[in-house]
N, C-alpha and C positions, 0 to 999 in steps of 0.2 A: 504493500500500500504506500502511496506517496505520503511524505511527511506532511503533517498539518502545518498550515501557515502560522507563523507567530501571531499570537493574539495581540491586537492593537489596543493600547490604552483607550478607554472611553473618552470621547470629546467632552470637555467640561464647559458649562455655561459660565457667563460672567459672575452670576450670583454664587455658583459653586466655588469658583476661584476665590471670591471675596470671603466666603465662609471658611474655607480651608486656610486661607492666609490669616484671618482673624484668630482662628484656633491656634495656629502656630505662634503668632505673636503673643497670645495670652500665655502659652507655655514658656515663653522666654521672659515673662515678667514685664512686657512692654505696656506702658500706660495707654489707655484708650485703644485697645487692639483693633476694634472694628473700624474706628475712624482712620487709624493708620493704614489698615488694609484697603479701605475705600480710596484713600488719597493716592496710595501707591498704584493700585490697579487703574484708577482713572488716569493717572499720569502716563502709565505705560501704554494705555490704549488711546491716549490723546483725546480723552473725553472729559467734559466738565462733570461735577458731582451730579447735577440733575440729569445729564445725558447718561451717566453711568446707571442710574436707577431705571431709566427708560430702556436700557439695553441689557437688563439683568438676564433675560432668557436667551440672548444670542450666544452662539458658540465662540470659544476662544481658539484662535488658530495656533498651530505649533510655534510659529514665529513670535506671536504675541505672548504665548506662555513662557517662552524662553526669556523674553525681556522682563516679564513679571518675576520669574524665578530669580533672576540676577538681583533685582531690586529687593526682593524678599530676603535673599541671602544676606545682603548688606545690612538691611534693617535688623535682621535676626542677630547680627553681631553688634547691635546697639549703635550703629552709625546713625547720626541724626537724620531724621526724615528730610529736613531742609537741604542737607548736603546731597541727598540722593536725588531729589527732584530738581535741585539746582536753584531754588528761589524761595523767598518768603515775602509776605506782604507786610508793609509797615507804613502806617499813617497815610494810606491812600497811594503809596508807591509800591511797585513790584521790584524787589531788589534781588540781584544775582548774589548767591552765597556759595562759598566754598571754604576750604581749609585755610585760606589766607587771612580770614578774619572771623571774629566771634559772630554768631548768629544773633541778629537783633531780637530783643525780647519785647513782647507786647507791653510789659510794664513800662518800658522806656517811652512808649507812645504817650503815656501820661505826663512825662516830663515835657514833651513838645506841647501837649494840650495846655499844661500849666503856664508855659511861657507865652503862648499865643493869648491866653486869657488875662495874664497878669500885666503884660507890657502895655503901659498907657499910650505910648507912641511907638510906631514901627521903628525898630533899630536901624541905624544907618550902616553899622559894621558889626558883623557877627564872627566869632571864632569858635570852632568846634575842635576840642582837644581829644586826640585818640579816636579819629573818625571811623576806623574800621571799614565797614561796608559803605559808609557815608550816610547812614540812616538819619542821624540828627541833622547834619549839615544840609542834606537835600530836602528834608522835611521843612526846615526853617527857610530855606531858599524859596520853596514853593509857597510857604505861608506869608513870607515877606518879600515880594518880588522886587521891591526897590532897594533891598539891602545888598551890600557887598559881603560875601560870605567866604571865609578862609577856613579850610579843613586841614588839620595836620595829623600826622601819624609817624611814628619812628620806623614803622615797617613798610618798606617800599612796595611789597606785594599787596598790602592792604590799601595803600594809596592807589595803586593801579586798579584794584577792584572797585574802589569808590568812584574813580573816574569813569570806569565802564558803566557803573550804575547811573552816573549823571547823564551819559549819552542815552542809555535805555529809557530814561524818564524825561527826556527832552529838556534837561537842565544843564547841558554842556555850555560852558561859558559863564554860567551863573555862580560857579564855585571855583575857587583857586585851591589847588592841592599842594601842600608843602611838607617835605620830609623834615620832621623835627621831633626831638624828645621833649614833650610838653612845650614850654615856651622858648627853648634854646635856639630854635631856628626861625622864630617869628620876628619879622621886621618891626622896628620901633613904631609905635602908633597906638591909638586908643580904640577900644571896642566898646560898643554899647551893651553887648551881650557876649559873655564867654560861657559856653556850655560844655559839659563833659560827662561821659559815662566811663570813668577810669577803672582799672582793676581794683577791686575792693574786697576780695575774698582772702581769708587766711589760708595757710597751708592745710589746716585741719578741715576747713570747710570745703576746699577743693577735693580733699581725700574722701569726704563723705558724699560728694556730689554723685549724681547718676552717671553711669558709664558713658552716656551720650556726651556729657560735658567733660569729664576728667580724661577720657580716653581719645577724644576726637577733636575738641575745640582747642585753639591755641592758649596754652596756660599763661603766656605773658599778658594776655588780654583779660585774664581772670584773677590771678593771684598777685597780691602786693605784700610787702613786708610790714613789720610792726602790727601784726594782727589784722592785716588788710588795710591799714590806715595810711601807709607811707605815701602813696601817690596822691591821695586826697589831701594830705597835709602839705605836700609840695605845691599843689595847685593853689590851695588857699593862701599860702605864703607868697607866691609869685604873682598871682593875678592882679593885685592892686596896681602894679606898674603898667598894666596893659588895659585897664578899665577907664572909660571916660568918667567925668565927674559924678554922674549918677548911674554909672554902669552896673550891670547885674551879673553876678557869677552864679551859675546853676549847676549843681552836681548831683549825680546819682551816687548813693553811698551804701555801705553795708549796714547790717543790723548792729545796733549798739554803738554806732560811730557818732551820733549826733551831739552827745555831751562834749566829746573831744573836739568835734567840728566847731561848736560854739566857742570853746576856749581858744581855738586857733583863730577863729574869726575876730575875736576880741583882741588877741595879741597882734593881729595883722592890721588893725585899725579900721575895720569895716564899720560903717555907720549903723547898720542893723542887719539882722539875719533871722531866718525862720526855717522850721522843718515842715515838710509837706508829706502827708501820708499816702501810701499806695492804696489800691482797692481793698487790700486785706487789713487796713488800719495801721500798718507798721510805718514808722518814719523811714522813708526811702530817699527823698530828695531834700537837698539843703540849698537854700537860696540866701545870698548875701549881697548887700549893696555897698559900693565904695563910699 
């Protein structure tokens, strides 16, 4: 008798792939496994979330399944979802993300919202320290179209990524990108607003972070010395020389930093300062005026 033909694996529907992927992610301890599964499958199939739901019953081709499996393999190793799909959304912008820079957090959108709401007059000059993907600089350039915006980072790779994001969002020419270790490479002059989301985690906090953070994102953008306060302290001390007469310094900080930040602000001669809570009620942002 002739040998039986090898049994072909059954063709899976989109919904079946989503379910199997979700179960796999759950077994790996990934938070929101169903959401991760839907986002990865929709990205691999070039479908929006709503289109994905409308195509749940359609079969997945072998080529499509291979692409999904590669993405699932990477996510199963706890690589951040944003690095796999290659982008994240931030304050109305779509930003390219990769290992050159920290993934912008949605909490930082609240910093931009706070600045837009608090500034009584549009700032003429804005400085973004440690720009990374350019999230803060580009959001502020969009919010204040008349402002001159300067974005600095000591990592040339991050600066290149931020410049790419300026082009992707139609903001090329609106932001100048400068390689600088905080203020060291910033030309003399005054800014009405200096904003920064500097490294503010301690070594122990980084060690306790999720694998997506500690194993994949650039540690230099996360960890700072002196219990996470070193870079915050440097910026607080040096910013007055670059602020206009009523200029505002706005920082994202770590948990428990605000008492020390207030002491540093007083020592550096700021006229006033305040803490702003995030959506969980924790002091996250520190604002101070020259």
